[in-house]
Backbone as CSV, one residue per row, in Angstrom:
resi,resn,N_x,N_y,N_z,CA_x,CA_y,CA_z,C_x,C_y,C_z
1,UNK,100.174,109.467,113.594,99.186,109.935,112.885,98.242,110.779,113.649
2,UNK,97.750,111.947,113.459,96.911,112.576,113.934,95.447,112.619,113.071
3,UNK,94.559,112.255,113.764,93.445,112.334,113.026,92.524,113.675,113.513
4,UNK,92.438,114.812,112.494,91.976,115.915,112.727,90.609,116.110,112.730
5,UNK,89.847,115.099,112.338,88.682,114.891,112.167,87.994,115.479,110.842
6,UNK,86.789,116.139,111.000,85.843,116.750,109.819,86.673,118.148,110.011
7,UNK,86.883,118.586,108.703,87.524,120.046,108.800,86.520,120.746,107.611
8,UNK,86.454,121.874,107.992,85.724,122.785,106.648,86.663,123.964,106.254
9,UNK,86.469,124.065,104.790,87.432,125.328,104.292,86.630,125.820,103.106
10,UNK,86.877,127.046,102.861,86.431,127.556,101.634,87.026,127.554,100.207
11,UNK,88.522,126.836,100.734,89.524,126.284,99.377,89.155,124.621,99.205
12,UNK,89.039,124.163,97.981,89.161,122.490,98.041,90.303,122.306,98.204
13,UNK,90.524,120.901,98.726,91.737,120.563,99.401,92.201,119.523,98.422
14,UNK,93.537,119.274,98.137,93.987,118.263,97.368,93.747,117.293,98.353
15,UNK,93.986,116.108,97.680,93.477,114.538,98.387,94.581,114.552,99.100
16,UNK,96.014,114.727,98.426,97.366,114.269,99.522,98.342,115.457,99.064
17,UNK,98.783,115.732,100.247,99.785,117.001,100.284,100.826,116.520,101.059
18,UNK,102.347,116.687,100.449,103.310,116.406,101.329,104.148,117.345,101.379
19,UNK,104.695,117.547,102.652,105.445,118.733,102.944,106.733,118.104,103.647
20,UNK,107.666,119.185,104.035,108.955,118.577,104.796,108.947,117.409,105.692
21,UNK,107.880,117.609,106.671,107.717,116.611,107.548,106.640,115.516,107.645
22,UNK,105.502,116.067,106.974,104.097,115.035,107.217,103.663,114.816,105.778
23,UNK,102.836,113.837,105.594,101.802,113.652,104.428,100.268,113.830,105.012
24,UNK,99.528,114.695,104.302,98.200,115.120,104.851,97.182,114.509,103.815
25,UNK,96.271,113.551,104.161,95.358,112.936,103.501,93.896,113.679,103.675
26,UNK,93.104,114.035,102.759,91.770,114.578,102.815,91.098,113.579,102.071
27,UNK,89.947,113.217,102.864,88.992,112.159,102.176,87.666,112.552,102.439
28,UNK,86.613,111.828,101.998,85.338,112.060,102.046,84.825,113.645,101.671
29,UNK,85.429,113.990,100.612,85.448,115.848,100.072,84.152,116.058,99.863
30,UNK,83.467,116.669,100.654,82.051,117.215,100.255,81.904,118.804,99.897
31,UNK,81.215,119.356,98.903,81.269,120.367,98.471,79.648,120.895,98.764
32,UNK,79.929,121.979,99.510,78.192,122.425,100.006,78.179,123.974,99.809
33,UNK,76.713,124.314,99.514,76.776,125.637,99.195,75.976,126.287,100.522
34,UNK,76.673,127.442,101.024,76.180,127.896,102.120,75.425,129.191,101.892
35,UNK,74.239,129.483,102.462,73.267,130.977,102.107,73.509,131.424,103.614
36,UNK,73.548,132.638,103.790,73.340,133.500,104.806,73.237,134.966,104.274
37,UNK,73.392,135.721,105.483,73.042,137.308,105.051,73.772,137.839,104.158
38,UNK,75.229,137.109,104.201,75.958,137.746,103.001,76.035,137.211,101.586
39,UNK,74.913,136.436,101.400,74.952,135.573,100.059,75.184,134.166,100.045
40,UNK,75.472,133.585,99.185,75.652,132.643,99.124,77.234,132.194,98.621
41,UNK,77.954,131.136,99.347,79.325,130.869,99.411,79.585,129.157,99.165
42,UNK,80.668,128.916,98.573,80.927,127.343,98.612,81.985,126.875,99.906
43,UNK,81.706,125.947,100.493,82.394,125.384,101.278,82.669,123.937,101.312
44,UNK,83.729,123.589,101.574,84.175,121.954,101.548,84.288,121.621,102.955
45,UNK,83.598,120.306,102.903,83.860,119.607,104.395,84.536,118.376,103.910
46,UNK,85.797,117.878,104.556,86.452,116.618,104.711,87.086,116.267,105.882
47,UNK,87.383,114.924,105.569,88.124,114.046,106.819,89.779,114.564,106.619
48,UNK,90.192,114.959,107.429,91.651,115.363,107.455,92.789,114.275,108.387
49,UNK,93.465,113.520,107.684,94.548,112.728,108.535,96.052,113.424,108.297
50,UNK,96.712,113.311,109.381,98.110,113.905,109.019,99.071,112.850,109.556
51,UNK,100.025,112.204,108.649,100.873,111.113,109.074,102.340,111.666,109.363
52,UNK,103.492,111.250,109.869,104.721,111.623,109.643,104.928,110.903,108.244
53,UNK,106.000,111.445,107.871,106.462,110.589,106.504,106.886,109.204,106.807
54,UNK,107.225,108.807,108.020,107.586,107.559,108.651,106.570,106.636,108.471
55,UNK,105.648,107.073,109.175,104.387,106.470,109.375,103.459,106.146,108.080
56,UNK,103.700,107.274,106.979,103.083,107.043,105.750,103.670,105.843,104.906
57,UNK,105.183,106.229,105.083,105.737,104.860,104.363,105.653,103.236,104.673
58,UNK,105.328,103.377,106.065,104.997,102.205,106.688,103.672,101.352,106.102
59,UNK,102.454,102.441,106.251,101.320,102.288,105.954,101.030,101.882,104.393
60,UNK,101.995,102.596,103.399,102.243,101.972,102.013,102.625,100.872,102.083
61,UNK,103.757,100.418,102.779,104.530,99.420,102.969,103.445,98.160,103.257
62,UNK,102.778,98.269,104.058,101.874,97.104,104.563,100.794,96.964,103.460
63,UNK,100.157,98.021,102.869,99.392,97.808,101.771,99.858,97.128,100.676
64,UNK,101.109,97.395,100.457,101.808,96.606,99.333,102.276,94.975,99.634
65,UNK,102.016,94.707,100.835,102.328,93.505,101.235,101.110,92.760,101.126
66,UNK,99.888,93.571,101.463,98.761,92.718,101.234,98.157,92.790,99.938
67,UNK,98.522,93.471,98.941,98.516,93.415,97.594,99.272,92.277,96.904
68,UNK,100.432,92.120,97.453,101.012,90.959,96.903,100.541,89.518,97.158
69,UNK,100.087,89.458,98.487,99.506,88.332,98.819,98.245,87.996,97.829
70,UNK,97.312,89.176,97.792,96.096,88.930,96.950,96.349,88.676,95.610
71,UNK,97.664,89.117,95.150,98.145,88.833,93.706,98.437,87.270,93.433
72,UNK,99.432,87.041,94.392,99.657,85.496,94.191,98.563,84.578,94.778
73,UNK,97.321,84.853,95.491,96.342,84.109,95.694,95.502,84.006,94.315
74,UNK,95.439,85.271,93.603,94.736,85.546,92.353,95.504,84.471,91.264
75,UNK,96.658,84.598,91.259,97.219,83.875,90.263,97.239,82.073,90.540
76,UNK,97.404,81.745,91.915,97.139,80.626,91.944,95.753,79.960,91.595
77,UNK,94.654,80.906,91.680,93.418,80.525,91.473,93.219,80.510,90.097
78,UNK,93.860,81.237,89.394,93.916,81.107,87.817,94.678,80.197,87.358
79,UNK,95.719,79.733,88.243,96.352,78.249,87.639,95.183,77.134,87.589
80,UNK,94.831,76.995,88.898,93.451,75.894,89.125,92.441,75.842,87.994
81,UNK,92.239,77.266,87.776,90.905,77.407,86.385,91.725,76.907,85.254
82,UNK,92.706,77.194,84.834,93.362,76.596,83.461,93.584,75.153,83.696
83,UNK,94.085,74.647,84.423,94.155,73.097,84.964,92.603,72.363,84.594
84,UNK,91.651,73.224,85.163,90.244,72.599,84.853,89.657,72.620,83.375
85,UNK,90.303,73.733,82.965,89.613,73.903,81.478,90.464,73.133,80.757
86,UNK,91.624,72.913,80.795,92.777,72.089,80.061,92.473,70.736,80.075
87,UNK,91.745,70.215,81.158,91.795,68.573,81.035,91.524,68.187,82.716
């Protein structure tokens, strides 16, 4: 993972871009209007992180495991609620 920090651009970034080797994630995208001697222009500021495809797959897999655990916990809690309601 390479954290490129805060990046500025005159082009609005896509939130996720996949190329041959990397996955680029742009977060906290803010649109700013800049006024100077040349007039006004729109500029975008965002946090840019670059993952290799393998790193990104691992990140998504870890998130899926966490979500599956949370889903199981929720299902067990719902079973408890149903049992309390039913009798």
